[in-house]
C-alpha positions as a Markdown table, in Angstrom:
| # | Residue | x | y | z |
|---|---|---|---|---|
| 1 | Unk | 29.5 | 4.3 | 11.8 |
| 2 | Unk | 25.9 | 4.8 | 12.9 |
| 3 | Unk | 25.3 | 7.5 | 10.2 |
| 4 | Unk | 26.1 | 5.0 | 7.5 |
| 5 | Unk | 23.7 | 2.4 | 8.9 |
| 6 | Unk | 20.9 | 5.0 | 8.9 |
| 7 | Unk | 21.3 | 5.5 | 5.2 |
| 8 | Unk | 20.6 | 1.8 | 4.6 |
| 9 | Unk | 17.6 | 1.9 | 6.9 |
| 10 | Unk | 16.3 | 5.0 | 5.0 |
| 11 | Unk | 16.8 | 3.3 | 1.7 |
| 12 | Unk | 14.9 | 0.2 | 3.0 |
| 13 | Unk | 12.0 | 2.4 | 4.1 |
| 14 | Unk | 11.9 | 4.2 | 0.8 |
| 15 | Unk | 11.9 | 1.0 | -1.2 |
| 16 | Unk | 9.2 | -0.6 | 1.0 |
| 17 | Unk | 7.0 | 2.5 | 1.0 |
| 18 | Unk | 7.2 | 3.8 | -2.6 |
| 19 | Unk | 7.6 | 0.5 | -4.5 |
| 20 | Unk | 4.8 | -1.2 | -2.6 |
| 21 | Unk | 2.2 | 1.5 | -2.5 |
| 22 | Unk | -0.4 | -1.0 | -3.6 |
| 23 | Unk | 0.0 | -2.8 | -0.3 |
| 24 | Unk | -0.7 | 0.3 | 1.8 |
| 25 | Unk | -3.6 | 1.2 | -0.4 |
| 26 | Unk | -5.2 | -2.2 | -0.1 |
| 27 | Unk | -4.6 | -2.2 | 3.7 |
| 28 | Unk | -6.6 | 1.1 | 4.0 |
| 29 | Unk | -9.3 | -0.2 | 1.7 |
| 30 | Unk | -9.7 | -3.4 | 3.7 |
| 31 | Unk | -11.5 | -1.4 | 6.4 |
| 32 | Unk | -13.8 | 0.8 | 4.3 |
| 33 | Unk | -14.2 | 2.3 | 0.8 |
| 34 | Unk | -12.3 | 5.5 | 0.2 |
| 35 | Unk | -11.6 | 8.1 | -2.5 |
| 36 | Unk | -8.1 | 8.8 | -4.0 |
| 37 | Unk | -7.2 | 12.0 | -2.1 |
| 38 | Unk | -8.4 | 10.6 | 1.1 |
| 39 | Unk | -6.1 | 7.5 | 0.6 |
| 40 | Unk | -3.1 | 9.7 | 0.0 |
| 41 | Unk | -3.7 | 11.7 | 3.2 |
| 42 | Unk | -4.3 | 8.5 | 5.2 |
| 43 | Unk | -1.1 | 6.9 | 3.9 |
| 44 | Unk | 0.8 | 9.9 | 5.3 |
| 45 | Unk | -1.2 | 9.9 | 8.6 |
| 46 | Unk | -1.0 | 6.1 | 9.3 |
| 47 | Unk | 2.2 | 5.1 | 7.6 |
| 48 | Unk | 4.3 | 8.3 | 7.7 |
| 49 | Unk | 5.1 | 9.0 | 4.1 |
| 50 | Unk | 3.5 | 10.9 | 1.2 |
| 51 | Unk | 2.9 | 9.3 | -2.2 |
| 52 | Unk | 2.8 | 11.5 | -5.2 |
| 53 | Unk | -0.8 | 12.2 | -6.2 |
| 54 | Unk | -0.2 | 10.9 | -9.7 |
| 55 | Unk | 1.5 | 7.8 | -8.4 |
| 56 | Unk | -1.4 | 7.0 | -6.0 |
| 57 | Unk | -4.0 | 7.3 | -8.8 |
| 58 | Unk | -1.8 | 5.2 | -11.1 |
| 59 | Unk | -1.6 | 2.5 | -8.5 |
| 60 | Unk | -5.4 | 2.6 | -8.0 |
| 61 | Unk | -5.9 | 2.4 | -11.8 |
| 62 | Unk | -3.6 | -0.7 | -11.9 |
| 63 | Unk | -5.3 | -2.3 | -8.9 |
| 64 | Unk | -8.7 | -1.7 | -10.6 |
| 65 | Unk | -7.4 | -3.2 | -13.8 |
| 66 | Unk | -6.1 | -6.3 | -12.0 |
| 67 | Unk | -9.4 | -6.8 | -10.2 |
| 68 | Unk | -8.2 | -6.0 | -6.7 |
| 69 | Unk | -10.3 | -2.9 | -6.3 |
| 70 | Unk | -13.5 | -1.7 | -7.9 |
| 71 | Unk | -14.5 | 2.0 | -8.3 |
| 72 | Unk | -17.8 | 3.6 | -8.0 |
| 73 | Unk | -18.7 | 7.3 | -8.6 |
| 74 | Unk | -20.6 | 8.9 | -5.8 |
| 75 | Unk | -21.0 | 12.5 | -4.8 |
| 76 | Unk | -18.7 | 13.7 | -7.6 |
| 77 | Unk | -15.9 | 11.5 | -6.3 |
| 78 | Unk | -14.6 | 8.1 | -7.3 |
| 79 | Unk | -14.7 | 5.7 | -4.4 |
| 80 | Unk | -12.6 | 2.6 | -4.3 |
| 81 | Unk | -13.5 | -0.7 | -2.6 |
| 82 | Unk | -11.3 | -3.7 | -2.1 |
| 83 | Unk | -12.5 | -6.9 | -3.8 |
| 84 | Unk | -12.1 | -10.5 | -2.6 |
| 85 | Unk | -9.1 | -10.9 | -4.9 |
| 86 | Unk | -7.5 | -7.8 | -3.2 |
| 87 | Unk | -8.2 | -9.2 | 0.2 |
| 88 | Unk | -6.5 | -12.4 | -0.7 |
| 89 | Unk | -3.5 | -10.4 | -2.0 |
| 90 | Unk | -3.3 | -8.5 | 1.3 |
| 91 | Unk | -3.5 | -11.8 | 3.3 |
| 92 | Unk | -0.6 | -13.3 | 1.2 |
| 93 | Unk | 1.5 | -10.2 | 1.5 |
| 94 | Unk | 1.1 | -10.1 | 5.3 |
| 95 | Unk | 2.0 | -13.7 | 5.6 |
| 96 | Unk | 5.1 | -13.1 | 3.5 |
| 97 | Unk | 6.2 | -10.1 | 5.6 |
| 98 | Unk | 5.5 | -12.0 | 8.8 |
| 99 | Unk | 7.7 | -14.8 | 7.5 |
| 100 | Unk | 10.5 | -12.4 | 6.8 |
| 101 | Unk | 10.3 | -11.0 | 10.3 |
| 102 | Unk | 10.1 | -14.3 | 12.2 |
| 103 | Unk | 12.1 | -16.8 | 10.2 |
| 104 | Unk | 15.7 | -16.8 | 9.2 |
| 105 | Unk | 16.5 | -19.4 | 6.7 |
| 106 | Unk | 19.9 | -21.1 | 7.0 |
| 107 | Unk | 21.7 | -22.4 | 4.0 |
C-alpha cells in the first residue's frame, strides 16, 4: 500500500516543481540578482530538482515580459532582478501556500 502512496507524492512534487518554476525562480531572485545558469544550479541545490535549461530561460523570458523581473547585461551574462511586481507575486503565492497548509475548509 505504501508504494502506491509514494507515487502520488512523487506526482505532487513533480507538478509543484515543474509547473511552478516561476515561483522558485522568483524566490531565488528575491535575495539577489542572478544569471540563468546560476538559477538553474541553485534550484537543484536549494529545492532538489533540475529544470531543463530551455525551460528555465523560457520562464525567465515570460517573467520579464510580465514585468516580474528585469534583465541587465553585465560581464557577458544576462542578470535578472526581481521587480516590485515580482515581489508582490511571491508574497501572494506564499500566502496561498500557507493557507493550504494551515487551513482545511469544510463544506
